[in-house]
NULUM-114398 format. One record per residue (C-alpha): residue number from 0; residue in three letters; x, y, z. Coordinates in nm, 2 decimals. Example, Ala and Ser with C-alpha at 12.3 -4.5 7.8 and 13.67 -1.06 7.14 Angstrom:
 pos code     px     py     pz
   0  ALA   1.23  -0.45   0.78
   1  SER   1.37  -0.11   0.71
END
This chain:
 pos code     px     py     pz
   0  MET  10.30  -2.34   0.06
   1  ASP  10.21  -2.27  -0.30
   2  GLY  10.33  -1.97  -0.51
   3  LEU  10.11  -1.68  -0.59
   4  ALA   9.89  -1.73  -0.90
   5  PRO   9.84  -1.45  -1.16
   6  ASP   9.51  -1.35  -1.01
   7  ASP   9.64  -1.31  -0.66
   8  PRO   9.71  -0.97  -0.52
   9  GLY  10.05  -0.84  -0.43
  10  TRP   9.95  -0.67  -0.13
  11  ILE   9.65  -0.70   0.11
  12  GLY   9.63  -0.38   0.33
  13  ASN   9.98  -0.33   0.45
  14  TYR  10.09  -0.70   0.40
  15  ARG  10.29  -0.80   0.11
  16  LEU  10.20  -1.15   0.00
  17  LEU  10.47  -1.44  -0.02
  18  GLY  10.24  -1.74  -0.12
  19  ARG   9.94  -1.93  -0.08
  20  LEU   9.88  -2.14   0.24
  21  GLY   9.55  -2.27   0.15
  22  GLU   9.19  -2.22   0.05
  23  GLY   8.86  -2.32   0.22
  24  GLY   8.49  -2.24   0.22
  25  MET   8.52  -1.88   0.34
  26  GLY   8.82  -1.79   0.11
  27  ARG   9.19  -1.80   0.05
  28  VAL   9.47  -1.78   0.31
  29  TYR   9.80  -1.63   0.22
  30  LEU  10.15  -1.62   0.39
  31  ALA  10.25  -1.24   0.41
  32  ARG  10.47  -1.00   0.58
  33  SER  10.40  -0.66   0.72
  34  ASP  10.58  -0.35   0.63
  35  ARG  10.75  -0.39   0.97
  36  GLY  10.87  -0.73   0.87
  37  ARG  10.63  -0.95   1.09
  38  THR  10.52  -1.30   0.91
  39  VAL  10.14  -1.32   0.93
  40  ALA   9.86  -1.54   0.77
  41  VAL   9.60  -1.33   0.59
  42  LYS   9.26  -1.46   0.52
  43  VAL   9.05  -1.31   0.22
  44  VAL   8.68  -1.39   0.20
  45  GLN   8.51  -1.51  -0.12
  46  GLU   8.36  -1.24  -0.33
  47  GLN   8.01  -1.40  -0.31
  48  LEU   8.02  -1.35   0.07
  49  ALA   8.15  -1.00   0.05
  50  ARG   7.86  -0.91  -0.14
  51  LYS   7.63  -1.01   0.15
  52  PRO   7.56  -0.70   0.39
  53  ASP   7.46  -0.93   0.67
  54  PHE   7.76  -1.13   0.63
  55  ARG   7.98  -0.83   0.64
  56  ARG   7.81  -0.72   0.96
  57  ARG   7.86  -1.04   1.14
  58  PHE   8.21  -1.09   1.01
  59  ALA   8.31  -0.74   1.15
  60  GLN   8.15  -0.84   1.49
  61  GLU   8.33  -1.19   1.49
  62  VAL   8.67  -1.03   1.41
  63  LYS   8.61  -0.77   1.67
  64  ALA   8.54  -1.04   1.94
  65  ALA   8.83  -1.27   1.82
  66  GLN   9.07  -0.97   1.87
  67  ARG   8.98  -1.00   2.25
  68  VAL   9.09  -1.38   2.27
  69  GLY   9.42  -1.40   2.45
  70  GLY   9.62  -1.68   2.57
  71  GLU   9.93  -1.89   2.45
  72  TRP   9.72  -2.15   2.27
  73  THR   9.57  -1.95   1.99
  74  ALA   9.68  -1.75   1.68
  75  PRO   9.62  -1.39   1.77
  76  VAL   9.42  -1.17   1.55
  77  LEU   9.64  -0.88   1.45
  78  ASP   9.46  -0.68   1.19
  79  ALA   9.16  -0.66   0.96
  80  ASP   8.96  -0.47   0.72
  81  THR   8.60  -0.55   0.72
  82  ASP   8.50  -0.27   0.50
  83  ALA   8.74  -0.34   0.20
  84  PRO   8.61  -0.44  -0.12
  85  THR   8.71  -0.79  -0.03
  86  PRO   8.72  -0.82   0.35
  87  TRP   9.02  -0.97   0.51
  88  VAL   9.15  -1.06   0.85
  89  ALA   9.54  -1.11   0.95
  90  THR   9.65  -1.34   1.23
  91  GLY  10.00  -1.43   1.37
  92  TYR  10.15  -1.69   1.15
  93  VAL  10.22  -2.03   1.34
  94  ALA  10.52  -2.20   1.21
  95  GLY  10.40  -2.56   1.19
  96  PRO  10.19  -2.81   1.01
  97  SER   9.85  -2.88   1.09
  98  LEU   9.75  -3.17   1.32
  99  ALA   9.58  -3.34   1.02
 100  GLU   9.91  -3.33   0.83
 101  VAL  10.11  -3.48   1.12
 102  VAL   9.85  -3.76   1.17
 103  ASP   9.77  -3.84   0.81
 104  LYS  10.10  -3.79   0.64
 105  GLN  10.40  -3.74   0.88
 106  TYR  10.36  -3.98   1.16
 107  GLY  10.03  -4.15   1.22
 108  PRO   9.85  -4.17   1.56
 109  LEU  10.05  -3.98   1.84
 110  PRO  10.15  -4.14   2.17
 111  ALA   9.96  -4.10   2.49
 112  ASN  10.20  -3.82   2.62
 113  SER  10.14  -3.62   2.30
 114  VAL   9.77  -3.65   2.33
 115  ARG   9.79  -3.55   2.69
 116  ALA   9.97  -3.23   2.59
 117  LEU   9.77  -3.18   2.30
 118  GLY   9.43  -3.21   2.51
 119  ILE   9.57  -2.97   2.78
 120  GLY   9.65  -2.71   2.49
 121  LEU   9.32  -2.74   2.32
 122  VAL   9.13  -2.71   2.64
 123  ARG   9.32  -2.40   2.73
 124  ALA   9.27  -2.25   2.39
 125  LEU   8.87  -2.31   2.42
 126  GLN   8.88  -2.15   2.75
 127  ALA   9.03  -1.84   2.60
 128  ILE   8.80  -1.85   2.30
 129  HIS   8.48  -1.92   2.52
 130  GLY   8.61  -1.64   2.77
 131  ALA   8.58  -1.38   2.48
 132  GLY   8.20  -1.52   2.43
 133  LEU   8.28  -1.70   2.11
 134  VAL   8.21  -2.06   2.00
 135  HIS   8.47  -2.20   1.75
 136  ARG   8.21  -2.41   1.57
 137  ASP   8.48  -2.57   1.34
 138  LEU   8.75  -2.73   1.58
 139  LYS   8.91  -2.99   1.37
 140  PRO   9.27  -3.12   1.30
 141  SER   9.32  -2.89   1.00
 142  ASN   9.25  -2.58   1.24
 143  VAL   9.48  -2.71   1.50
 144  LEU   9.86  -2.62   1.43
 145  VAL  10.15  -2.80   1.58
 146  THR  10.45  -2.61   1.71
 147  ILE  10.76  -2.72   1.91
 148  ASP  10.59  -2.58   2.25
 149  GLY  10.24  -2.68   2.19
 150  PRO   9.92  -2.66   1.98
 151  ARG   9.78  -2.36   1.84
 152  VAL   9.41  -2.32   1.74
 153  ILE   9.32  -2.10   1.45
 154  ASP   8.99  -1.99   1.28
 155  PHE   8.81  -1.94   1.62
 156  GLY   8.49  -1.76   1.60
 157  ILE   8.51  -1.65   1.23
 158  ALA   8.29  -1.95   1.11
 159  ARG   8.01  -1.79   1.31
 160  ALA   7.98  -1.52   1.04
 161  LEU   7.87  -1.78   0.79
 162  ASP   7.57  -1.89   0.98
 163  PRO   7.33  -1.61   0.85
 164  ALA   7.49  -1.63   0.49
 165  LEU   7.38  -1.99   0.48
 166  GLN   7.03  -1.93   0.60
 167  SER   6.72  -1.88   0.40
 168  THR   6.47  -1.61   0.48
 169  ASP   6.28  -1.80   0.74
 170  GLY   6.58  -1.84   0.95
 171  LEU   6.65  -2.22   0.88
 172  THR   6.96  -2.33   0.74
 173  MET   6.95  -2.38   0.36
 174  THR   6.94  -2.73   0.22
 175  GLY   7.28  -2.89   0.19
 176  ALA   7.46  -2.61   0.38
 177  LEU   7.68  -2.71   0.66
 178  VAL   7.86  -2.49   0.93
 179  GLY   8.14  -2.71   1.03
 180  SER   8.34  -3.00   0.91
 181  PRO   8.17  -3.35   0.86
 182  GLY   8.33  -3.59   1.09
 183  PHE   8.41  -3.32   1.35
 184  MET   8.06  -3.17   1.38
 185  SER   7.84  -3.19   1.70
 186  PRO   7.48  -3.36   1.68
 187  GLU   7.33  -3.00   1.74
 188  GLN   7.52  -2.88   1.44
 189  VAL   7.40  -3.17   1.23
 190  ARG   7.04  -3.09   1.33
 191  GLY   7.07  -2.74   1.29
 192  GLU   6.99  -2.66   1.66
 193  ARG   7.14  -2.39   1.87
 194  VAL   7.51  -2.42   1.91
 195  THR   7.67  -2.35   2.26
 196  PHE   8.01  -2.40   2.42
 197  ALA   7.93  -2.76   2.47
 198  SER   7.93  -2.82   2.09
 199  ASP   8.32  -2.73   2.09
 200  VAL   8.36  -3.00   2.38
 201  PHE   8.20  -3.26   2.15
 202  CYS   8.43  -3.14   1.86
 203  LEU   8.74  -3.17   2.11
 204  GLY   8.65  -3.52   2.18
 205  ALA   8.65  -3.63   1.81
 206  VAL   8.98  -3.45   1.77
 207  LEU   9.14  -3.64   2.06
 208  ALA   9.00  -3.96   1.93
 209  TYR   9.14  -3.89   1.59
 210  THR   9.48  -3.80   1.73
 211  ALA   9.51  -4.12   1.93
 212  THR   9.38  -4.37   1.68
 213  GLY   9.42  -4.21   1.34
 214  LYS   9.05  -4.28   1.28
 215  LEU   8.73  -4.06   1.31
 216  PRO   8.50  -4.18   1.58
 217  PHE   8.20  -4.18   1.35
 218  GLY   8.36  -4.31   1.05
 219  THR   8.45  -4.12   0.71
 220  GLY   8.20  -4.00   0.44
 221  GLU   8.28  -4.27   0.19
 222  GLY   7.93  -4.41   0.24
 223  GLY   7.77  -4.06   0.16
 224  ILE   7.78  -3.75   0.39
 225  HIS   7.41  -3.80   0.49
 226  SER   7.51  -4.14   0.65
 227  LEU   7.80  -3.98   0.82
 228  LEU   7.58  -3.71   0.97
 229  TYR   7.32  -3.97   1.06
 230  ARG   7.59  -4.16   1.26
 231  ILE   7.70  -3.84   1.44
 232  ALA   7.34  -3.76   1.55
 233  SER   7.21  -4.11   1.62
 234  GLU   7.48  -4.37   1.68
 235  GLU   7.75  -4.42   1.94
 236  PRO   8.11  -4.36   1.85
 237  ASP   8.36  -4.63   1.75
 238  LEU   8.64  -4.58   2.01
 239  THR   8.83  -4.90   1.92
 240  GLY   9.17  -4.87   1.99
 241  LEU   9.16  -4.57   2.23
 242  PRO   9.34  -4.66   2.54
 243  ALA   9.22  -4.62   2.89
 244  PRO   9.16  -4.36   3.05
 245  TRP   9.11  -4.19   2.72
 246  ASP   8.82  -4.40   2.60
 247  GLN   8.60  -4.29   2.90
 248  LEU   8.70  -3.93   2.87
 249  VAL   8.64  -3.90   2.50
 250  GLY   8.32  -4.09   2.53
 251  TRP   8.20  -3.84   2.80
 252  CYS   8.28  -3.57   2.55
 253  LEU   8.09  -3.74   2.26
 254  VAL   7.75  -3.77   2.44
 255  LYS   7.46  -3.65   2.23
 256  ASP   7.30  -3.44   2.51
 257  PRO   7.50  -3.11   2.55
 258  SER   7.40  -3.08   2.90
 259  GLN   7.57  -3.40   2.99
 260  ARG   7.92  -3.31   2.86
 261  PRO   8.20  -3.22   3.08
 262  SER   8.29  -2.85   3.14
 263  LEU   8.63  -2.76   3.02
 264  GLU   8.75  -2.70   3.37
 265  THR   8.66  -3.07   3.44
 266  LEU   8.83  -3.18   3.13
 267  LEU   9.14  -3.00   3.23
 268  ALA   9.15  -3.14   3.57
 269  ARG   9.09  -3.49   3.44
 270  ILE   9.37  -3.48   3.16
 271  GLU   9.63  -3.30   3.38
 272  SER   9.58  -3.58   3.65
 273  MET   9.69  -3.84   3.38
 274  GLU  10.05  -3.97   3.40
 275  ASP  10.30  -3.75   3.23
 276  ALA  10.59  -3.93   3.09
 277  GLY  10.81  -3.61   3.05
 278  GLY  11.04  -3.52   2.78
 279  ALA  10.92  -3.35   2.45
 280  TRP  10.55  -3.34   2.38
 281  LEU  10.61  -3.46   2.01
 282  PRO  10.78  -3.76   1.88
 283  GLY  11.14  -3.70   1.73
 284  GLU  11.03  -3.74   1.37
 285  VAL  10.77  -3.47   1.40
 286  LEU  11.01  -3.23   1.56
 287  ALA  11.26  -3.28   1.29
 288  GLU  10.98  -3.19   1.03
 289  LEU  10.90  -2.88   1.23
 290  GLY  11.28  -2.77   1.21
 291  ARG  11.27  -2.83   0.83
 292  HIS  10.94  -2.62   0.81
 293  ALA  11.11  -2.34   1.02
 294  VAL  11.41  -2.34   0.76
 295  GLN  11.16  -2.32   0.46
 296  LEU  11.00  -2.03   0.61
 297  LEU  11.33  -1.85   0.65
 298  ASN  11.41  -1.93   0.30
 299  SER  11.09  -1.78   0.17
 300  GLU  11.17  -1.48  -0.05
 301  ASP  10.95  -1.17  -0.12
 302  PRO  10.80  -1.22  -0.47
 303  GLN  10.78  -0.86  -0.53
 304  SER  11.14  -0.77  -0.38
 305  PRO  11.32  -0.50  -0.62
 306  GLN  11.63  -0.75  -0.65
 307  ARG  11.43  -1.03  -0.77
 308  LEU  11.22  -0.83  -1.00
 309  GLN  11.52  -0.64  -1.15
 310  SER  11.71  -0.98  -1.20
 311  HIS  11.40  -1.09  -1.38
 312  VAL  11.39  -0.78  -1.62
 313  LEU  11.76  -0.82  -1.70
 314  ALA  11.73  -1.17  -1.78
 315  ALA  11.42  -1.12  -2.00
 316  PRO  11.47  -1.12  -2.38
 317  ALA  11.45  -0.78  -2.55
 318  PRO  11.11  -0.70  -2.69
 319  ALA  11.06  -0.73  -3.07
 320  ALA  11.04  -0.41  -3.28
 321  GLY  10.71  -0.24  -3.25
 322  ALA  10.61  -0.45  -2.95
 323  VAL  10.44  -0.27  -2.66
 324  GLU  10.67  -0.32  -2.35
 325  THR  10.49  -0.43  -2.05
 326  PRO  10.62  -0.45  -1.69
 327  PRO  10.72  -0.78  -1.56
 328  GLY  10.43  -1.00  -1.45
 329  GLY  10.23  -0.91  -1.76
 330  VAL  10.02  -0.63  -1.58
 331  GLY  10.00  -0.33  -1.80
 332  GLN   9.95  -0.06  -1.52
 333  ALA  10.17   0.20  -1.37
 334  PRO  10.37   0.09  -1.07
 335  ALA  10.22   0.20  -0.72
 336  HIS  10.43   0.40  -0.49
 337  ALA  10.27   0.25  -0.18
 338  PRO  10.08  -0.07  -0.08
 339  VAL   9.74  -0.10  -0.24
 340  GLN   9.47  -0.14   0.02
 341  GLY   9.21  -0.40  -0.04
 342  PHE   9.21  -0.68  -0.28
 343  GLY   9.37  -0.63  -0.63
 344  PRO   9.63  -0.75  -0.89
 345  PRO   9.99  -0.78  -0.82
 346  VAL  10.19  -0.47  -0.80
 347  PRO  10.46  -0.47  -1.06
 348  PHE  10.82  -0.32  -1.03
 349  ASP  10.98  -0.12  -1.29
 350  PRO  11.35  -0.01  -1.23
 351  ALA  11.31   0.26  -1.49
 352  HIS  11.07   0.44  -1.26
 353  HIS  11.21   0.32  -0.93
 354  PRO  11.58   0.30  -0.95
 355  SER  11.61   0.26  -0.57
 356  PRO  11.45   0.00  -0.34
 357  PRO  11.17   0.11  -0.11
 358  PRO  11.28   0.30   0.22
 359  TRP  11.25   0.01   0.45
 360  GLN  11.48  -0.19   0.21
 361  GLN  11.75   0.07   0.19
 362  SER  12.08   0.04   0.38
 363  PRO  12.10   0.34   0.64
 364  PRO  12.41   0.57   0.65
 365  PRO  12.70   0.46   0.87
 366  GLY  12.62   0.50   1.23
 367  SER  12.24   0.56   1.18
 368  LEU  11.93   0.35   1.22
 369  HIS  11.70   0.21   0.95
 370  ALA  11.39   0.42   0.86
 371  GLY  11.11   0.36   1.12
 372  SER  11.35   0.18   1.36
 373  PRO  11.29   0.24   1.74
 374  PRO  11.56   0.41   1.92
 375  PRO  11.82   0.18   2.11
 376  GLY  11.69   0.06   2.46
 377  SER  11.34   0.13   2.38
 378  LEU  11.25  -0.24   2.32
 379  ARG  11.21  -0.49   2.57
 380  PRO  11.20  -0.87   2.52
 381  SER  10.85  -0.99   2.58
 382  PRO  10.81  -1.26   2.84
 383  HIS  10.79  -1.61   2.67
 384  TYR  10.55  -1.85   2.80
 385  PHE  10.84  -2.08   2.89
 386  SER  11.04  -1.80   3.03
 387  PRO  11.28  -1.90   3.34
 388  ARG  11.12  -1.88   3.68
 389  PRO  11.30  -1.78   3.98
 390  PRO  11.48  -2.06   4.15
 391  ALA  11.31  -2.27   4.42
 392  ARG  11.38  -2.14   4.78
 393  SER  11.39  -2.34   5.11
 394  ALA  11.06  -2.32   5.31
 395  ARG  11.19  -2.53   5.60
 396  ALA  11.17  -2.24   5.85
 397  LEU  10.83  -2.15   5.73
 398  GLY  10.70  -2.50   5.75
 399  THR  10.85  -2.56   6.11
 400  ALA  10.70  -2.23   6.23
 401  LEU  10.37  -2.30   6.08
 402  SER  10.37  -2.65   6.24
 403  LEU  10.44  -2.51   6.59
 404  VAL  10.16  -2.27   6.55
 405  LEU   9.92  -2.54   6.44
 406  GLY  10.03  -2.74   6.74
 407  LEU   9.95  -2.46   6.96
 408  TYR   9.60  -2.40   6.80
 409  VAL   9.51  -2.74   6.91
 410  VAL   9.54  -2.65   7.28
 411  PRO   9.28  -2.40   7.31
 412  LEU   9.05  -2.64   7.12
 413  LEU   9.09  -2.92   7.35
 414  ILE   9.04  -2.67   7.65
 415  ARG   8.73  -2.53   7.51
 416  GLY   8.61  -2.89   7.45
 417  ALA   8.66  -2.98   7.81
 418  VAL   8.49  -2.66   7.94
 419  LEU   8.19  -2.74   7.74
 420  ALA   8.18  -3.09   7.84
 421  TYR   8.17  -3.00   8.19
 422  THR   7.91  -2.73   8.13
 423  PHE   7.70  -3.01   7.95
 424  VAL   7.73  -3.22   8.26
 425  VAL   7.62  -2.95   8.49
 426  LEU   7.32  -2.85   8.28
 427  ASP   7.20  -3.20   8.24
 428  GLY   7.10  -3.21   8.61
 429  GLN   6.85  -2.93   8.55
 430  ASP   6.50  -2.90   8.40
 431  GLY   6.52  -2.88   8.02
 432  GLU   6.29  -2.56   8.02
 433  ALA   6.47  -2.41   8.30
 434  ASP   6.70  -2.09   8.26
 435  PRO   7.07  -2.19   8.23
 436  ARG   7.16  -1.91   8.47
 437  VAL   7.02  -2.11   8.77
 438  VAL   7.32  -2.35   8.74
 439  GLN   7.60  -2.31   8.99
 440  ASP   7.92  -2.13   8.86
 441  TYR   7.72  -2.01   8.56
 442  ASP   7.93  -1.68   8.54
 443  VAL   8.25  -1.89   8.58
 444  LEU   8.17  -2.12   8.31
 445  GLN   8.07  -1.83   8.06
 446  PHE   8.40  -1.66   8.14
 447  ALA   8.60  -1.98   8.08
 448  THR   8.43  -2.04   7.75
 449  ASP   8.49  -1.67   7.63
 450  GLY   8.85  -1.66   7.77
 451  VAL   8.94  -1.99   7.56
 452  GLU   8.77  -1.87   7.25
 453  PHE   8.96  -1.55   7.26
 454  LEU   9.30  -1.75   7.31
 455  GLU   9.18  -1.95   7.00
 456  LEU   9.14  -1.64   6.81
 457  LEU   9.47  -1.50   6.88
 458  ILE   9.65  -1.82   6.79
 459  GLY   9.43  -1.82   6.47
 460  LEU   9.56  -1.47   6.38
 461  GLY   9.91  -1.61   6.37
 462  LEU   9.78  -1.90   6.13
 463  VAL   9.61  -1.63   5.90
 464  ILE   9.96  -1.46   5.87
 465  LEU  10.18  -1.79   5.85
 466  TRP   9.97  -2.00   5.63
 467  PRO   9.94  -1.78   5.32
 468  LEU  10.31  -1.70   5.33
 469  TRP  10.39  -2.07   5.35
 470  PHE  10.15  -2.17   5.08
 471  GLN  10.27  -1.88   4.86
 472  ARG  10.63  -2.01   4.90
 473  MET  10.51  -2.37   4.81
 474  ARG  10.33  -2.24   4.50
 475  ASN  10.64  -2.03   4.38
 476  ASN  10.86  -2.33   4.44
 477  ALA  10.62  -2.55   4.23
 478  ASP  10.64  -2.31   3.95
 479  ALA  11.01  -2.35   3.95
 480  PHE  10.99  -2.72   3.95
 481  ALA  10.72  -2.73   3.65
 482  PRO  10.69  -2.41   3.49
 483  VAL  10.35  -2.30   3.33
 484  ARG  10.18  -2.62   3.47
 485  LEU  10.01  -2.43   3.76
 486  ARG   9.67  -2.29   3.74
 487  PHE   9.56  -1.94   3.85
 488  ALA   9.78  -1.64   3.89
 489  PRO  10.05  -1.64   4.17
 490  GLY   9.87  -1.38   4.37
 491  MET   9.57  -1.61   4.42
 492  ALA   9.79  -1.85   4.62
 493  ALA   9.74  -1.61   4.91
 494  GLY   9.43  -1.43   4.82
 495  ALA   9.22  -1.72   4.73
 496  TRP   9.19  -1.83   5.10
 497  PHE   9.01  -1.52   5.21
 498  ILE   8.74  -1.50   4.94
 499  PRO   8.42  -1.66   5.06
 500  VAL   8.30  -1.97   4.87
 501  VAL   8.61  -1.95   4.65
 502  ASN   8.82  -2.06   4.95
 503  LEU   8.62  -2.38   4.93
 504  PHE   8.76  -2.49   4.61
 505  MET   9.03  -2.29   4.46
 506  PRO   9.29  -2.35   4.70
 507  LYS   9.25  -2.72   4.66
 508  GLN   9.31  -2.69   4.28
 509  MET   9.62  -2.50   4.35
 510  THR   9.73  -2.76   4.62
 511  ASN   9.68  -3.04   4.35
 512  ASP   9.91  -2.86   4.12
 513  ILE  10.15  -2.79   4.38
 514  TRP  10.16  -3.15   4.48
 515  THR  10.19  -3.28   4.14
 516  ALA  10.47  -3.04   4.05
 517  THR  10.66  -3.11   4.37
 518  ALA  10.63  -3.48   4.33
 519  GLY  10.68  -3.49   3.95
 520  GLN  10.40  -3.74   3.90
 521  ALA  10.03  -3.71   3.86
 522  ARG   9.94  -3.99   4.09
 523  GLY  10.06  -4.14   4.41
 524  ALA  10.32  -3.98   4.63
 525  ALA  10.08  -4.01   4.94
 526  ARG   9.81  -3.80   4.80
 527  TRP   9.57  -3.95   5.03
 528  LEU   9.70  -3.71   5.31
 529  MET   9.64  -3.41   5.10
 530  HIS   9.28  -3.51   5.01
 531  THR   9.20  -3.62   5.37
 532  TRP   9.34  -3.30   5.52
 533  TRP   9.15  -3.09   5.27
 534  TRP   8.80  -3.25   5.32
 535  CYS   8.85  -3.23   5.69
 536  TRP   8.94  -2.86   5.68
 537  VAL   8.63  -2.80   5.47
 538  ALA   8.42  -2.97   5.74
 539  TYR   8.57  -2.77   6.01
 540  MET   8.52  -2.45   5.82
 541  LEU   8.14  -2.54   5.77
 542  ALA   8.11  -2.67   6.13
 543  ALA   8.27  -2.34   6.27
 544  LEU   8.04  -2.13   6.05
 545  ASN   7.74  -2.32   6.19
 546  GLU   7.86  -2.29   6.55
 547  SER   7.91  -1.92   6.53
 548  PHE   7.53  -1.84   6.51
 549  SER   7.46  -1.91   6.87
 550  THR   7.64  -1.98   7.22
 551  TRP   7.53  -2.20   7.49
 552  TYR   7.49  -1.90   7.75
 553  SER   7.28  -1.71   7.48
 554  ASN   7.00  -1.94   7.53
 555  ASP   6.69  -1.91   7.75
 556  THR   6.64  -2.28   7.81
 557  VAL   6.88  -2.56   7.93
 558  SER   6.77  -2.78   7.65
 559  GLY   6.86  -2.52   7.39
 560  ALA   7.21  -2.45   7.56
 561  GLN   7.28  -2.84   7.55
 562  GLU   7.20  -2.84   7.19
 563  ASP   7.47  -2.54   7.12
 564  ILE   7.72  -2.73   7.33
 565  ILE   7.68  -3.05   7.10
 566  THR   7.71  -2.82   6.79
 567  ALA   8.03  -2.68   6.93
 568  GLU   8.18  -3.00   7.04
 569  MET   8.12  -3.14   6.69
 570  SER   8.31  -2.84   6.54
 571  ILE   8.60  -2.88   6.79
 572  VAL   8.64  -3.24   6.70
 573  ALA   8.66  -3.14   6.33
 574  GLY   8.90  -2.87   6.42
 575  VAL   9.13  -3.10   6.61
 576  VAL   9.13  -3.36   6.34
 577  SER   9.19  -3.11   6.07
 578  THR   9.45  -2.92   6.25
 579  VAL   9.66  -3.24   6.32
 580  LEU   9.63  -3.35   5.95
 581  ALA   9.74  -3.00   5.87
 582  VAL  10.06  -3.05   6.06
 583  PHE  10.14  -3.36   5.88
 584  PHE  10.04  -3.21   5.55
 585  VAL  10.27  -2.92   5.59
 586  ARG  10.56  -3.12   5.70
 587  ARG  10.51  -3.37   5.42
 588  LEU  10.50  -3.10   5.14
 589  THR  10.77  -2.89   5.29
 590  SER  11.00  -3.21   5.30
 591  MET  10.91  -3.31   4.94
 592  GLN  11.01  -2.96   4.82
 593  GLN  11.32  -2.95   5.04
 594  ASN  11.43  -3.29   4.88
 595  ARG  11.39  -3.14   4.53
 596  ILE  11.59  -2.83   4.61
 597  GLU  11.87  -3.03   4.77
 598  GLU  11.87  -3.28   4.48
 599  ALA  11.89  -2.98   4.23
 600  ARG  12.18  -2.83   4.43
 601  SER  12.38  -3.17   4.44
 602  ASN  12.32  -3.20   4.06
 603  GLY  12.43  -2.87   3.99
 604  ALA  12.75  -2.92   4.23
 605  SER  12.84  -3.23   4.05
END
């Protein structure tokens, strides 16, 4: 961080500036503190952009959209004034260096476990950004800040406001104007085509390759910016040194056709399935640097505080006779009584006019609160992303009960299969065009079929109650084993099974997360059992749905009744196989979690 220059303002809106964080194509970024004491980053746009009405309009739209972006992986947009003489936007300050600083200056290429954690964080950040209807357009290492508990993405969506500011009257991008950063731009950005969410996926692939190898996949701009842009648009990336399976995944992100790139959901599943070595997500050297950065932030003083300015005045030499005395800072203007809105020169402090510090810096009388402080007990600590979860609870009783009900469910399936097989044999001796009612014991066979189906329904209702309860317990325990690693809200663990179409894929994603969190590893641990059970269950659901459209005794011909019996028998076979596999799956997962719980108890006792 650099100190404030003479032409820098003292205040931006209600934020007192502490120093410069950087400067880019849109404007300057300052470190600041609000009048309530929060540390923020304030970006002030360039004056030439502020004079463009169309830029102001789009800037206001993008800031408003960016304020809707939620999630733990982005810097939140806190405040903005798009109507000020010089528009500005304030975001939460992220206490950490950029990914570019970590790779280029501090450490070098990061290990595989760090790349995995970075990839998960960036994908989830893009999910939040895209969920607000924004395309980042400038995802690059300098826009990814590194913190102790994960990466944070900044400057999302704001770059889009530059598009019309860089366009000519015919709607085409002006010659030499680029929206994005060379080396981390997508081919469609290079060609001036329409930019979609897939463009951010391309940039994500370039960032991951850079993080793992320290090199840009399309080289640097040393040979000229045009040659670099040509390689992005026309040549294949150089992924030398990128270990497997990252080389395939990054190569998939960097394909030229946007429609062929993976979705964020697919990327997240692929990255989370990679082996997790555990421990801190950053090397020790980087963590130590983060600690030093935090100490530096705590030691940052307010350049306009009364104490510092008063000591500066006392230490200054007395003015010469006849000279006109000016306030500290060399700005000959009357001191302001409140923060100056917008963009202007630093606000000086004159102890002669202001003998006491501002109200928020004054010490309160004994036994009272500072001005503006909330009453005691009115504040509650906000839940942290890594807040403690409830301890895991044994699911042995639930698992045993569920296994017994699953075993009972097989009985009516087998009985119905036997009844239908006997009915098929009886019908086989009749003419195919005859009415099924001509067979002997037609009413008995119909009653037996309906009776067994009713018994199957009763036991199925027990499964509908027990299965969500058991699965919810599994999900809660997995959250205790591996906090914040599970997708979807806890309530969906039970609700997703009852949502049509959704119940054909979302519970499987939850099951993958639960199994991984329970086993403590992304591969192995008898996963074949989980996958086999799931696909058999899906086949049974689809077969049962197909069977429900018609029954054998509702047909007018023997041949039609026999076709329905064959369909029902296929459904029964799928049901028996999936139910038996479900018993093994329930017992296996329950046993794995019970072992984890007992291991934790023994470690705690020792």
